[in-house]
ROLUMLUM-438721 format. One record per atom (N, C-alpha, C): x, y, z. Coordinates in steps of 0.1 Angstrom, whole numbers, padded with zeros to 4 digits, always signed. Each point is the difference from the previous one (the first is absolute). Layout:
N
XYZ ...
//
This chain:
396
+0616+1302-1256 -0008-0008+0010 +0007+0000+0014 +0013+0000+0000 +0007+0001+0013 -0001+0013+0006 +0000+0011-0009 -0001+0014+0005 -0013+0002+0006 -0010-0006-0006 -0014+0001+0005 -0002-0006+0013 +0006-0012+0002 -0001-0007+0013 +0007+0008+0011 +0012+0005-0003 +0007+0008+0010 -0008+0012+0004 -0008+0006-0009 -0008+0012+0003 -0011-0004+0009 -0006-0012-0002 -0011-0004+0008 +0004-0003+0015 +0012-0006+0001 +0006-0003+0013 +0003+0013+0007 +0005+0010-0007 +0002+0013+0006 -0012+0006+0006 -0011+0000-0008 -0013+0006+0005 -0005-0007+0012 +0001-0014+0000 -0005-0007+0012 +0008+0004+0012 +0013+0001-0001 +0009+0004+0012 -0004+0014+0005 -0003+0009-0010 -0004+0013+0005 -0013+0000+0007 -0009-0008-0005 -0014-0001+0007 +0002-0006+0014 +0008-0010+0001 +0002-0006+0013 +0006+0009+0010 +0009+0009-0005 +0007+0010+0009 -0010+0010+0005 -0009+0004-0009 -0011+0010+0004 -0009-0007+0010 -0004-0013-0002 -0009-0007+0009 +0006-0001+0014 +0013-0003+0000 +0007-0001+0013 +0001+0013+0007 +0002+0011-0007 +0000+0013+0006 -0013+0004+0005 -0011-0002-0007 -0014+0003+0005 -0003-0008+0012 +0004-0013+0000 -0003-0009+0011 +0007+0005+0013 +0012+0004-0002 +0008+0005+0011 -0007+0012+0006 -0004+0010-0009 -0006+0012+0005 -0013-0003+0007 -0008-0010-0005 -0013-0003+0006 +0002-0007+0013 +0010-0009+0002 +0003-0006+0012 +0005+0010+0011 +0008+0010-0005 +0004+0010+0009 -0011+0008+0006 -0010+0003-0010 -0012+0008+0005 -0008-0008+0010 -0001-0013-0002 -0009-0008+0009 +0007-0002+0013 +0013-0001+0000 +0007-0003+0013 +0005+0013+0007 -0003+0011-0006 +0004+0013+0007 -0010+0003+0011 +0003+0010+0008 -0009+0004+0011 -0012+0008-0005 -0012-0005+0004 -0012+0006-0004 -0005+0010+0011 -0002+0012-0003 -0004+0010+0010 -0014+0006-0003 -0009+0000+0010 -0013+0006-0002 -0002+0011+0010 -0004+0012-0004 -0002+0010+0010 -0015+0004+0001 -0004+0005+0011 -0014+0004+0002 -0004+0000+0014 -0013+0003+0003 -0005+0000+0014 -0012-0009+0001 -0002-0005+0012 -0012-0009+0003 -0006+0006+0013 -0014+0000+0000 -0008+0005+0011 -0007-0011+0007 -0001+0001+0013 -0008-0009+0008 -0011+0007+0008 -0012-0002-0003 -0011+0007+0007 -0003-0007+0012 +0003+0006+0012 -0003-0006+0013 -0015-0001+0002 -0005-0012+0004 -0014-0001+0002 -0005+0009+0011 -0011+0007-0003 -0006+0010+0010 -0008-0007+0010 +0006-0008+0008 -0007-0008+0010 +0011-0004+0011 -0005-0007+0010 +0010-0006+0010 +0003-0014-0005 +0013-0003+0000 +0004-0013-0006 +0012-0006+0007 +0002-0013-0001 +0011-0007+0005 +0012+0001-0009 +0012+0004+0006 +0012+0001-0008 +0010-0011+0002 -0002-0007+0012 +0010-0011+0003 -0007-0009+0010 +0003-0013-0001 -0006-0010+0009 +0010-0011+0002 +0002-0004+0012 +0009-0011+0004 -0007-0009+0011 +0003-0013+0000 -0007-0009+0009 +0011-0008+0007 -0003-0003+0013 +0009-0008+0008 -0008-0009+0009 +0003-0013+0000 -0007-0009+0009 +0008-0002+0013 -0007-0007+0009 +0008-0003+0013 +0008-0012-0003 +0007-0004+0011 +0010-0011-0002 -0006-0014-0004 -0013-0001+0003 -0006-0013-0002 -0006-0001-0014 +0000+0010-0008 -0007+0000-0013 +0010+0000-0012 -0005-0005-0011 +0007+0002-0013 +0000+0014-0003 +0008+0004-0009 +0001+0014-0004 -0013+0005-0007 -0007+0009+0005 -0012+0005-0006 +0002+0009-0012 -0009+0000-0010 +0001+0008-0011 -0013+0009-0001 +0003+0013+0000 -0011+0010-0001 +0004+0010-0010 -0008+0003-0010 +0003+0009-0010 -0011+0010-0002 +0003+0012-0006 -0009+0010-0003 -0009-0004-0012 -0013+0001+0002 -0009-0004-0011 -0010+0012-0004 +0002+0011+0005 -0008+0012-0003 +0005+0012+0008 -0007+0011-0002 +0005+0012+0008 +0001-0003+0015 -0010-0006+0006 +0000-0003+0014 -0003-0015+0003 +0003-0008-0010 -0004-0015+0002 +0013-0008+0000 +0000-0010+0009 +0011-0009+0001 -0004-0014-0004 +0008-0008-0007 -0003-0014-0004 +0009-0009+0008 -0006-0009+0008 +0008-0010+0007 +0003-0012-0009 +0012-0005+0002 +0004-0012-0008 -0003-0013+0006 +0006-0011-0004 -0003-0013+0004 +0008-0003+0013 -0005+0004+0011 +0006-0003+0013 -0011-0001+0011 +0004-0006+0011 -0010-0003+0011 +0006+0005+0013 -0008+0003+0009 +0004+0004+0014 -0003-0012+0009 +0011-0005+0007 -0002-0012+0008 -0010+0002+0011 -0006-0011+0004 -0010+0000+0010 +0005+0002+0014 -0008+0004+0009 +0003+0002+0014 +0001-0014+0007 +0010-0003+0007 +0002-0013+0007 +0002+0003+0015 -0010-0003+0008 +0001+0002+0014 +0003+0014+0004 +0011+0002+0006 +0004+0014+0004 +0009+0006-0010 +0003-0007-0011 +0008+0005-0011 -0009+0008-0010 +0003+0013-0002 -0009+0008-0008 +0001-0004-0015 -0011+0002-0007 -0001-0003-0014 +0009+0009-0008 +0002-0004-0013 +0009+0007-0008 -0005+0014-0004 +0009+0008-0004 -0003+0014-0004 +0008+0005-0012 -0006+0010-0006 +0007+0007-0011 +0000+0015+0003 +0011+0007-0001 +0000+0014+0001 +0003+0006-0013 -0008+0009-0004 +0001+0007-0013 +0004+0014+0002 +0011+0004-0006 +0005+0014+0001 -0004+0007-0013 -0007+0011+0002 -0006+0008-0012 +0005+0014+0000 +0002+0005-0012 +0002+0015-0001 -0011+0005-0010 -0007+0010+0005 -0011+0006-0009 +0003+0014-0002 -0004+0005-0012 +0001+0014-0004 -0014+0006-0002 -0002+0012+0006 -0013+0006-0001 +0001+0012-0010 -0005-0003-0012 -0001+0010-0010 -0014+0003-0004 -0009-0001+0009 -0015+0001-0002 -0005+0014-0001 +0008+0009+0006 -0005+0014+0000 -0006+0004+0014 -0001-0010+0009 -0006+0002+0013 +0006-0009+0010 +0001+0004+0012 +0006-0008+0011 -0009-0012+0001 +0006-0012+0004 -0007-0012+0001 +0003-0007+0013 -0011-0005+0007 +0001-0009+0012 +0001-0014-0005 +0009-0008+0007 +0000-0014-0002 -0011-0006+0009 -0010-0007-0007 -0011-0005+0008 +0000-0015+0003 +0005-0008-0009 +0000-0015+0003 +0008-0007-0011 +0003-0013+0003 +0005-0009-0010 -0010-0012-0001 -0007-0001-0012 -0010-0011-0002 +0006-0010-0009 -0002-0013+0004 +0005-0011-0008 -0012-0008-0006 +0002-0004-0012 -0011-0008-0007 +0007-0012-0007 -0005-0012+0002 -0011-0004+0009 +0003+0004+0014 -0010+0002+0008 +0002+0005+0014 +0008-0010+0008 +0009+0006+0008 +0007-0009+0009 -0009-0006+0011 +0004-0012+0005 -0008-0006+0010 -0001+0009+0013 -0011-0002+0007 -0002+0009+0011 +0011+0001+0010 +0007-0011+0002 +0011-0001+0010 +0013+0004-0006 +0000+0006-0011 +0012+0007-0005 +0001+0014+0005 +0012+0004+0003 +0003+0013+0006 +0008+0009-0009 -0006+0012-0003 +0007+0010-0008 +0005+0011+0009 +0013+0003+0001 +0005+0010+0009 +0009+0009-0008 +0004+0011+0007 +0008+0010-0006 +0012+0003+0010 +0012-0006-0003 +0011+0001+0010 +0005+0014+0002 -0002+0010-0010 +0005+0013+0002 -0010+0009+0005 +0004+0013+0002 -0010+0010+0005 -0010+0003-0011 +0003-0002-0013 -0009+0002-0011 -0010-0011+0000 -0013+0003+0002 -0011-0010+0001 -0012+0007-0004 -0012-0008+0000 -0012+0007-0004 -0003+0013+0008 -0003+0010-0008 -0001+0014+0006 +0011+0009-0003 +0012-0006-0004 +0011+0008-0003 -0001+0006-0014 +0006+0012-0002 -0002+0008-0012 +0013-0001-0009 -0003+0000-0013 +0010+0002-0010 -0003+0013-0008 +0008+0010+0003 -0003+0013-0006 +0003+0000-0015 -0008+0008-0008 +0002+0001-0014 +0015+0004-0003 +0005-0008-0010 +0014+0003-0004 +0011-0007+0008 -0004-0008+0010 +0010-0007+0008 -0001-0015-0002 +0011-0007+0005 +0000-0014+0000 +0000-0005+0014 -0004-0012+0002 -0001-0006+0014 +0004-0015-0001 +0009-0004+0008 +0003-0015+0001 -0005-0005+0013 -0007-0011+0000 -0006-0006+0012 -0001-0015-0002 -0003-0007+0011 -0001-0015-0001 -0014-0005+0005 -0004-0011-0006 -0012-0007+0003 +0004-0015+0003 -0005-0005+0011 +0003-0014+0003 -0013-0008+0000 +0000-0011-0006 -0011-0010+0000 +0004-0012+0007 -0006-0004+0011 +0003-0012+0007 -0011-0010+0001 +0004-0012-0002 -0010-0011+0001 -0001-0005+0014 -0012+0000+0006 -0003-0004+0013 -0009-0012+0001 -0002-0006-0011 -0009-0012+0000 +0008-0013+0000 -0006-0011+0003 +0007-0013+0001 +0002-0007-0013 -0002+0007-0011 +0003-0006-0013 +0008+0010-0008 +0008-0004-0010 +0008+0009-0008 -0009+0010-0008 +0005+0012-0002 -0008+0010-0007 +0007+0002-0014 -0007-0005-0010 +0005+0001-0014 -0003+0014-0005 +0011+0007-0004 -0001+0014-0005 +0000+0001-0015 +0001-0011-0007 +0001+0000-0014 -0012+0007-0007 +0003+0009-0008 -0010+0007-0008 -0009+0010+0008 +0003+0002+0012 -0007+0010+0008 +0005+0014-0004 -0009+0010+0000 +0004+0014-0003 -0003+0008+0013 +0009+0009+0003 -0002+0010+0011 -0001+0014-0006 -0010+0007+0004 -0002+0014-0005 +0002+0010+0011 +0007+0010-0002 +0002+0011+0010 -0012+0010-0003 -0007+0003+0011 -0011+0009-0001 +0005+0014+0006 -0001+0010-0008 +0003+0014+0004 -0013+0008+0000 -0001+0009+0009 -0012+0009+0001 +0005+0015-0002 -0005+0007-0010 +0004+0014-0002 -0003+0008+0012 +0008+0010+0004 -0002+0009+0011 -0008+0012-0006 -0013-0002-0001 -0009+0011-0006 -0002+0010+0011 +0001+0013-0004 -0003+0011+0009 -0014+0004-0003 -0005+0010+0008 -0014+0005-0002 -0003+0006-0013 +0010+0006-0006 -0002+0007-0013 -0003-0010-0011 +0005-0012+0001 -0002-0010-0010 -0014-0006+0001 -0005-0002+0012 -0014-0004+0002 -0009+0011-0004 +0003+0012+0003 -0008+0011-0004 -0002+0001-0015 +0011-0002-0007 +0000+0000-0014 -0009-0010-0006 -0002-0011+0007 -0008-0011-0006 -0015+0002+0003 -0004+0010+0007 -0014+0001+0005 -0009+0008-0010 +0006+0009-0008 -0008+0010-0007 -0010-0007-0010 +0005-0008-0008 -0009-0007-0010 -0009-0009+0007 +0004-0007+0011 -0009-0009+0007 -0012+0007+0006 +0003+0011+0006 -0011+0008+0006 -0010+0005-0010 +0005+0005-0011 -0009+0005-0011 -0008-0012-0005 +0006-0011-0002 -0008-0012-0006 -0011-0004+0010 +0004-0001+0013 -0011-0004+0010 -0011+0010+0001 +0003+0013-0001 -0010+0010+0000 -0010-0002-0011 +0005-0004-0012 -0009-0003-0011 -0008-0012+0002 +0006-0010+0006 -0008-0012+0003 -0011+0003+0010 +0003+0007+0010 -0010+0004+0010 -0012+0008-0006 +0004+0008-0010 -0010+0008-0007 -0008-0008-0010 +0004-0012-0003 -0007-0008-0009 +0003+0002-0015 +0011+0007-0002 +0004+0003-0014 +0011-0009-0005 +0004-0010+0007 +0011-0009-0004 +0014+0005+0002 +0010-0008+0000 +0014+0004+0003 +0005+0012-0007 -0004+0001-0013 +0005+0012-0008 -0009+0012+0001 -0012-0002+0006 -0009+0012+0001 -0008+0002-0012 +0001-0009-0010 -0008+0002-0012 -0012-0009-0002 -0003-0007+0011 -0012-0009-0001 +0003-0014-0004 +0013-0003-0003 +0003-0014-0004 +0002-0009+0012 -0003-0012-0002 +0001-0010+0011 +0013-0007+0000 +0001-0012+0007 +0012-0008+0000 -0003-0014-0004 +0010-0007-0003 -0001-0015-0003 +0006-0007+0012 -0009-0008+0007 +0005-0007+0012 -0004-0014-0001 +0011-0009+0000 -0002-0014-0001 -0009-0004-0011 +0002+0006-0012 -0007-0004-0012 -0013+0007-0002 -0005+0008+0010 -0012+0007-0001 +0001+0015+0000 -0008+0007-0007 +0000+0014-0001 -0009+0006+0012 +0007+0008+0008 -0008+0007+0011 -0002+0014-0004 -0013+0004-0001 -0002+0014-0004 +0005+0010+0010 +0002+0012-0004 +0006+0011+0009 -0008+0002+0013 -0013-0001-0001 -0009+0003+0012 -0001-0012+0009 +0007-0011-0004 -0001-0012+0009 +0013-0004+0006 +0011+0008-0003 +0013-0004+0004 +0001+0001+0016 -0006+0011+0005 +0001+0002+0015 -0007-0010+0007 -0012-0005-0005 -0007-0010+0007 +0007-0013-0001 +0007-0003-0011 +0008-0012-0001 +0012+0000+0010 +0006+0012+0002 +0010+0002+0010 -0005-0003+0014 -0012+0005+0003 -0006-0001+0013 -0003-0015+0003 -0006-0007-0011 -0003-0014+0002 +0012-0009+0002 +0012+0005-0004 +0012-0008+0001 +0008+0003+0012 -0005+0009+0008 +0008+0004+0012 +0000-0010+0011 +0010-0001+0008 +0001-0008+0012 -0006+0008+0011 -0008-0006+0009 -0007+0008+0011 +0008-0002+0012 +0004+0012+0007 +0006+0000+0013 -0007+0010+0009 +0005+0000+0013 -0007+0009+0010 -0001+0014-0005 +0011+0005-0006 +0000+0014-0003 -0005+0003-0014 -0006-0010-0007 -0005+0002-0013 +0006-0010-0010 -0006+0000-0013 +0006-0009-0010 +0012+0005-0006 +0008-0009-0006 +0012+0005-0007 +0003-0010-0012 +0007+0006-0010 +0004-0008-0012 +0013+0006-0004 +0009-0008-0006 +0013+0005-0004 +0007-0010-0008 +0012+0004-0004 +0009-0010-0007 +0012-0004+0008 -0001+0001+0013 +0010-0004+0009 +0000-0015+0002 +0009-0005+0009 +0002-0014+0001 -0012-0008+0004 -0009+0005+0009 -0011-0008+0005 -0012+0001-0010 +0001+0007-0011 -0011+0001-0009 -0001-0013-0008 -0012-0004-0004 -0002-0012-0009 +0004+0004-0014 +0002-0009-0009 +0004+0003-0013 -0011+0007-0007 -0013-0003+0003 -0011+0007-0005 +0000+0015+0003 +0004+0003+0013 +0001+0014+0004 +0011+0007-0007 +0011-0007-0001 +0012+0007-0007 -0004+0002-0015 -0007-0009-0006 -0004+0002-0014 -0009+0012-0002 -0009+0001+0010 -0009+0012-0001 +0007+0013+0002 +0009+0000+0010 +0008+0013+0001 +0008+0003-0012 +0006-0010-0006 +0008+0002-0012 -0009+0004-0012 -0012-0005-0001 -0009+0003-0011 -0004+0015+0001 -0001+0005+0012 -0004+0014+0002 +0012+0010-0001 +0011-0003+0006 +0011+0009+0001 +0011-0002-0010 +0001-0012-0006 +0009-0003-0011 +0014+0003+0003 +0006+0007-0010 +0014+0003+0001 +0004+0010+0011 -0010+0007+0006 +0003+0009+0011 +0004-0008+0013 -0001-0013-0001 +0005-0009+0011 +0015-0002+0000 +0007+0006-0010 +0014-0002-0002 +0007+0013+0000 +0012+0001+0006 +0008+0012-0001 +0014-0004-0005 +0007+0009-0007 +0013-0003-0005 +0011+0009+0006 +0011-0006+0004 +0012+0007+0005 +0011-0006-0008 +0007+0009-0008 +0010-0005-0009 -0006-0009-0010 +0006-0012-0002 -0006-0010-0009 -0008-0011+0007 -0002+0002+0013 -0008-0010+0008 -0014+0005+0003 -0009-0010+0000 -0014+0003+0003 -0004-0006+0013 -0007+0008+0008 -0004-0005+0013 -0016+0001+0002 -0006-0010+0006 -0014+0000+0002 -0004+0010+0011 -0012+0005-0001 -0005+0009+0011 -0011-0008+0007 +0001+0000+0013 -0010-0007+0008 -0011+0009+0005 -0013-0005-0002 -0011+0009+0002 -0011-0008+0009 -0005+0007+0009 -0012-0005+0008 -0011+0011-0001 -0012-0005-0004 -0012+0009+0001 -0008-0005+0012 -0003+0009+0009 -0008-0003+0012 -0012+0008+0001 -0011-0006+0005 -0012+0007+0003 -0001+0002+0015 +0004+0012+0004 +0001+0002+0015 -0004+0014+0003 -0003+0003+0013 -0005+0013+0004 +0012+0009+0001 -0002+0012-0006 +0011+0010+0000 -0005+0013+0006 -0011+0005-0004 -0005+0014+0004 -0008-0001+0013 -0002-0012+0006 -0008+0000+0012 -0014+0002-0001 -0006+0000-0012 -0014+0002-0002 -0005-0010-0011 -0012-0005+0003 -0008-0007-0011 +0007-0013-0004 -0001-0003-0013 +0005-0012-0006 +0015-0001+0000 +0005-0012-0002 +0014-0002-0002 +0005+0007-0012 +0012+0005+0000 +0006+0007-0011 +0009-0010-0008 +0006+0005-0010 +0010-0009-0008 +0014+0006+0001 +0009-0009+0002 +0014+0004+0002 +0009-0009-0009 +0010+0006-0006 +0010-0007-0007 +0013+0001+0008 +0006-0011+0003 +0014+0000+0006 +0009-0005-0011 +0011+0008-0002 +0009-0003-0011 +0015+0000+0005 +0007-0010-0004 +0015+0000+0003 +0007-0006-0012 +0012+0006-0002 +0009-0005-0011 +0010-0010+0006 +0000-0002+0013 +0009-0009+0006 -0003-0014-0004 +0010-0009-0002 -0003-0013-0005 -0004-0010+0011 +0000+0004+0013 -0006-0008+0011 +0007-0013+0002 +0013+0000-0003 +0008-0013+0001 +0008-0001+0013 +0000+0010+0008 +0008+0001+0012 -0009+0002+0013 -0002-0011+0008 -0008+0001+0012 +0008+0005+0012 -0006+0001+0011 +0007+0004+0012 -0009+0002+0011 +0005+0001+0012 -0008+0002+0012 +0001-0010+0011 +0000+0004+0012 +0000-0009+0012 -0010+0005+0010 -0008-0010+0005 -0010+0003+0010 +0007-0001+0014 +0001+0012+0006 +0006+0001+0013 -0006+0010+0008 -0002-0003+0013 -0006+0009+0010 -0014+0005-0005 -0008-0010-0005 -0013+0002-0005 -0002+0010-0011 +0010+0001-0008 -0001+0009-0012 +0010-0004-0011 -0002+0004-0012 +0009-0003-0011 +0011+0009+0000 +0012-0005-0002 +0012+0008-0001 +0008-0004-0013 +0007+0010-0006 +0009-0003-0011 -0007-0005-0012 -0012+0005-0002 -0008-0004-0012 +0007+0006-0013 -0002-0006-0011 +0005+0005-0013 -0011+0008-0006 -0001+0013+0004 -0010+0009-0006 +0005+0005-0013 -0010+0000-0010 +0004+0005-0014 -0010+0011-0003 +0004+0009-0010 -0009+0011-0003 -0013-0005-0007 -0011+0005+0006 -0013-0004-0006 -0008+0013+0000 -0005+0004-0011 -0009+0012-0002 -0014-0004+0001 -0008+0009+0006 -0015-0002+0000 -0007+0010-0008 -0010-0004-0008 -0008+0008-0009 -0014-0002+0004 -0007+0011+0003 -0014-0001+0006 -0010+0005-0009 -0012-0008-0001 -0012+0004-0007 -0011-0001+0010 -0006+0012+0003 -0011+0001+0010 -0013-0003-0006 -0008-0009+0007 -0013-0004-0004 -0010+0011+0006 -0009+0005-0009 -0010+0010+0005 -0012-0007+0006 +0000-0013+0002 -0012-0007+0005 -0008-0006-0010 +0002+0003-0013 -0008-0005-0011 +0009-0007-0010 +0012-0004+0005 +0010-0007-0009 +0005+0009-0011 -0001+0013+0002 +0007+0010-0009 +0013+0004+0008 +0011-0001-0007 +0013+0001+0007 +0007+0013-0005 +0006+0007+0009 +0007+0012-0002 +0015-0002+0003 +0008+0002-0010 +0015-0002+0002 +0006+0011+0008 +0007-0003+0011 +0007+0009+0008 +0014+0003-0007 +0001+0012-0005 +0012+0003-0008 +0012+0002+0009 +0004-0011+0007 +0012+0001+0008 +0005-0014+0002 +0013-0001-0001 +0007-0013+0001 +0005-0002+0015 -0005-0009+0007 +0003-0002+0014 +0012-0009+0001 +0011+0006+0005 +0013-0007+0001 +0000-0008+0013 +0004-0013-0001 +0001-0008+0012 +0009-0012-0002 -0001-0009+0009 +0008-0013-0001 -0008-0011+0007 +0003-0012-0004 -0006-0012+0006 +0010-0011+0000 -0001-0009+0009 +0010-0011+0001 -0003-0011-0010 +0011-0006-0005 -0001-0012-0009 -0005-0012+0009 -0009-0007-0006 -0006-0012+0007 -0002-0011-0010 -0005-0011+0005 -0002-0012-0009 -0015+0000-0005 -0003-0011-0006 -0014-0001-0006 -0011+0001+0011 +0003-0004+0012 -0010+0000+0010 +0001+0013+0009 +0009+0009-0003 +0001+0012+0007 +0010-0001+0012 +0007-0011+0001 +0010-0002+0011 +0013+0006-0004 +0007+0006+0010 +0012+0007-0002 +0012-0007+0006 +0012+0003-0004 +0012-0006+0005 +0009-0004-0012 +0012-0004+0004 +0010-0004-0011 -0005-0012-0008 +0001+0002-0013 -0005-0010-0010 -0014+0001-0003 -0008+0009+0006 -0014+0001-0003 -0002+0012-0009 -0002-0003-0013 +0000+0010-0010 -0011-0002-0010 -0001+0010-0010 -0010-0001-0010 -0011+0009+0001 -0002+0007+0012 -0012+0008+0002 +0004+0012+0009 -0009+0009+0002 +0003+0011+0010 -0013+0002+0008 +0002+0003+0013 -0011+0000+0009 -0006+0014+0002 -0011+0002-0007 -0006+0013+0001 -0007+0003+0013 -0003-0011+0008 -0006+0002+0013 +0008+0008+0010 +0013+0000-0003 +0009+0009+0009 +0008+0009-0009 -0007+0006-0011 +0006+0010-0008 +0003+0012+0009 +0012+0006-0002 +0004+0011+0009 +0002+0013-0009 -0005+0011+0004 +0002+0012-0008 +0014+0006+0003 +0007+0002-0011 +0013+0007+0001 -0001+0015-0003 -0012+0004-0005 -0003+0014-0002 -0004+0007+0013 -0007-0007+0008 -0004+0005+0013 +0006-0009+0011 +0012+0001+0003 +0007-0010+0009 -0006+0000+0015 -0007+0010+0003 -0006+0001+0014 -0013-0008+0001 -0006-0005-0011 -0013-0006+0000 +0001-0014+0007 -0011-0004+0006 -0001-0014+0005 -0014-0005-0005 -0001-0013-0001 -0012-0007-0004 -0010+0000+0011 -0011+0007-0001 -0010+0000+0011 -0012-0008-0003 +0001-0009-0010 -0012-0008-0004 -0003-0011+0009 +0009-0003+0009 -0002-0012+0009 +0006-0013-0007 -0004-0011+0004 +0006-0012-0005 +0012-0005+0008 +0006-0010-0005 +0011-0007+0007 +0011-0004-0009 +0013+0001+0004 +0011-0005-0007 +0007-0010+0009 +0002-0012-0005 +0007-0010+0008 +0010-0007-0009 +0006-0011+0005 +0010-0007-0008 -0006-0007-0012 -0013-0004+0001 -0006-0008-0011 -0008+0008-0010 -0006+0011+0004 -0009+0008-0009 -0002+0014+0006 -0007+0008-0009 -0003+0014+0005 -0014+0003-0005 -0008+0007+0008 -0013+0004-0004 -0002+0015+0000 +0011+0008+0000 +0000+0014-0001 -0002+0003-0015 -0002+0013-0003 -0001+0004-0014 +0010+0010-0005 +0011+0002+0008 +0010+0009-0004 -0003+0015+0002 +0009+0009-0004 -0002+0014+0003 -0005+0008-0012 -0004-0007-0011 -0004+0008-0012 -0012+0008+0003 -0010-0005+0007 -0012+0008+0003 +0004+0013+0008 +0009-0002+0010 +0004+0012+0008 +0008+0010-0009 +0008-0005-0009 +0008+0009-0009 -0010+0007-0009 -0010-0006-0005 -0010+0006-0009 -0007+0011+0008 -0005-0003+0012 -0008+0010+0007 +0009+0012+0004 +0013-0003+0004 +0009+0011+0003 +0002+0009-0013 +0002-0006-0011 +0001+0007-0013 -0012+0009-0003 -0012-0005+0002 -0012+0007-0003 -0001+0012+0010 +0003-0002+0012 -0001+0011+0010 +0010+0011-0003 +0012-0003-0005 +0010+0010-0002 -0001+0006-0014 -0009-0005-0009 -0001+0006-0013 -0014+0004-0004 -0008+0003+0010 -0014+0004-0003 +0000+0014-0007 
//
């Protein structure tokens, strides 16, 4: 009995020794240095985007907080800008930004827009040379500052406001040209009464089906009437109904892709005289520019320093019986960016003024149609008719 007990005690001791050994080995494994090898990839966004943001208030303000909330969006924190008191200026915040352009195309800085909108008496300024109209070339970074100052007699609460940086791609003529091919073919089919695809099918517009042979009449009925003829388009001054009609006809051809970004194409269809004979003809004016950068100063009774952007003209000649012949030539030109009412100047954006379309193909041309250009409006019809007539004479 004693020998048996001694044997049991010996077995227990051996088991405890092994348990202690295994525990020590396990503890050593857990407390040793853990090494993991491998590679990690970061795919840089194919757009223009903010890489760094800092904010500084003036001496009268609490420390402002501004953080990045999107590729080009800033989120303001819970702070206020002091009110203006007599001759003492209101409070201000200066935001220092660094942006990287990886969009695949040079970009112009167009504006900084804040939502909800700042009060009218707030002032947005740019202390450095980099300001609206300055360019960030593809593959480069740019650091600049934006100052928001309160000039009203009550404090300006910035809490939960968002500021968005607006950039406008620097489209050249080749990009606008590339956007015209499908659009011109589609419109030729519409004029012929065979529908956008040329197969006799109609469109669905605002819940109703418009047959192929009625699309052109629907377009004509929706046009705005002006001195030089009617027009319709998807630009800023168009109504939502007009934009819906244009999109129903041209669909995905109203978009173009560069890299991973998509850009809208702006289109104006005008009913104007081109060949100098008979009924008005049909013209498509097309630009890939985003129309976000205005410009121009009225000085010495003429416009100077306008922001002209590439605009192509496509002509369909009316034979007098509303049968249209497509002129197989793309007329290269430019037109200034303007606002909804056709006014030009800094901050006046969203549209392009075809009344002063200028031919870049025939730089010696002048508009001989008469009319007037002044600071408020223009009644000329541009150089497209002269460019067309020159082209016909030289290519008979």
